[in-house]
Phi, psi and omega in degrees: 000132175298123182310327180292338186279349178299150158282171179293323179287320172307316177298319183295323174291311182302319174296321182290328174284347186081015180281338183210173172229161176308323180293318187287319177296318180302312179304313182300316182292323180286330177289323178289320170308307180307319184289324191245337186306320184299324185271321184277320191043070181274333185258146170260326181225135175221127177236093183298328186288315179296312185305319183288324185290319177298317177299323179296315182299318186298312177308319176289332174282331182285324176298328172279358176083007183269341178246113188231355179306169187280345180244017176307118170094356186276123177292139182226145176261145175233133182299140184292012172251012169263127183290144174230120187305117169086000182234130185315131171222111192261338197056020185056034179233146181294337183283351176237027183299341180244014190268118170249114180294156180262000187205160181256149167295149185318317188294320177294315181302313184294322177297315172298317173308323185276357171099005181295151182242118185291132166278310181174196186248134182269152185283162188202160161308142183304124182054033181066016186261099172152169181237017179221359185057038169254355182263006177295139177291352190245020179094163186285152167258144185253157174286113183292350179277329173194100183305359183260011177233161185285151176281345189097185181190170012278341193270037184290328171301312172303309186296318188285322179297324171299314182292329187274353183063037170265007168190169183269332167198166190222154169255143171227189180229148180222117181259317180211029179132004199283352167258318177301316185291305173304329181288330174292320185283336185264347184080029175243183176256135182217143186233127166255116182289174171297147179310128170097354181289312185252136184299139177265005181292125182091355173274120178291110198291144165247291170244095193301339178270353179252323190299132169209138183276142178198173186273145163243128194203178186283327185210174184286333174292317173303315180303310183290326179295317175291322183294330178294332184277316187277342180281111177196144181294136180225109184295344184284343186245112183289351175260002180288137184244134180279119186232146183254350187255043190255034176264063181299333186290343184292336181284003185278080187221134180278073180206110183236012183307125184075001180283119184273119189249130175252137177247109178292115185302322177306336182272359187242022180269204183297156180095342180276123174305127181309321183289330176286326176295317178298304176303323182287316183287333181290321178294325178294326185286331175291319179287328186289325183291337177265008171109007178281155175263113182246131184221152180265142180214178175252123174246110187293172171061014183293325186284343179271348185300314189290306181301321186297313186300307185289340174285310186290314181306312181292333180290314179294320184292323176299326177283312188291320191273005175291339186288342185269084185230010171089002180278303189263325184204162179091196181293143165220136184303145186287318180237128181199156174247102184078176187295310183296321182290325178290321176305305200291321177292317177303309183287323179292321176279329185279328185266137171286169181303322178287326175291321175308310186304309176295325173296313181301310175310301180307313182293327172299301184297343184261353183291155187307326178279346192237350188306314184288314181292332182244295193297300176307318178299310180303317182292329177293314181294321177309318172299326174291321175302308174303323175299316175301315175293328176296321186289324177293317182288348174294334183254331188240150168282315182226145168257134177242140179196187175283163173272323182219162189284341180222175167286181183302125177284162178297153175296137179089342182296318189273333180299326181295341181215086183314323183290328177293318181298317177295325181294341180288341177277004190303326174270354183257320191290334182294332183285337180280321178295331187256000176076017191270158173278153177213145176229130183259130180228125180298138185231021186134190181219163177277191181290338178273356175087009180273139185299152174229135179250153170254139178264118173252125185243143173235176173279173181304133171077013180257035180298328178306317180304314186293321186287322174298309181291323178297316179297314176306314180298317175302321174297325182285329181290316180303309183295328179295315187294323177280000000 
């Protein structure tokens, strides 16, 4: 078996048995990167020498018996908005082109403790603002399933790296669908956990009340295993939640008998591509055939999710991005007259157009004349969206729907129309507004061979139900292929 064909858990087992080593796995990944990276551009930073040194150290610890976890020695890619000690962290922005953190984010620390070995930092939409990984200051990432199409965003580099076998799994961040949507476009598995489950310490913030770190990987077993490792209470993060139910791998059972699944009629109206609709409804039928109870229902307020999300996210972004001013770290304009001119020129030169657009929108909705009309109203609608989900989860264990209205668009198609790009998040953003977990699982392809994902949505802290349903769906897909 080719080393690159292993899942992350499969590779961990092979290393533990002595069938291969962390160094061999890293060499295989680096060889693959050399072969395909020029076309796909999944990474911003790769330090091959350091990656091999880390793999060698992992092998030594495994041999000594001090590293025994399921992902010990497995190469991982990290999204470039997660701080990594001593490794360039740019958020794919010119303004952080020379920023080397002095600490690592908590999620990265937990992976390193478990023995996973970092390859490098993946490309993303600048400051996670975008749905296509085309707003990066370091060039676009292409979809390995078809390089004429986008990989999705903002975690497009992480999803593409998994799809291209340039890593065994990756970490991404999800503010409005930034893990689930690229997972769907690239045909991989992606999970956004319940808000507060994974520490946000060391994640360079876009929208603090919405951001959550999660895995992008080859299958649901990998997803559950990674989630067990990165879920932890962290006193350094005031939004971190202490949970006792993070044994996610216990939910890897092919049994959905009696599971109540709701399908929102509102998600299947105009704008949804017929092939996506068919694949998603077929996934529901597969779960029904395994004993799940499937019903349609009305989930209100869907049309208000996008304006609510972009009002809140832009407001938080305008506040979070104030710190990038050229004073303490990052890019600074070469020529300026006085402090205010330095601020102005540094930010004008350092930020890209999409980031500037969202900072301006955020500053506008927070300004004194418009705060009540926009920002406060958006917060009220956010509470109503959460209430609508609470009512749905009083009846259903899981909500099933599409991840995105279409398969991956062609490169350049979304950037020409930002509103169209924003609308591609219609099915994913409600979960971030309500703090809910969501799982994207591949369920087929369209006529052009582009992947389609189904989105499984759970109530707060119900990731295990999603993993159970996702695993059953995966087994049904395998059965179809066989």
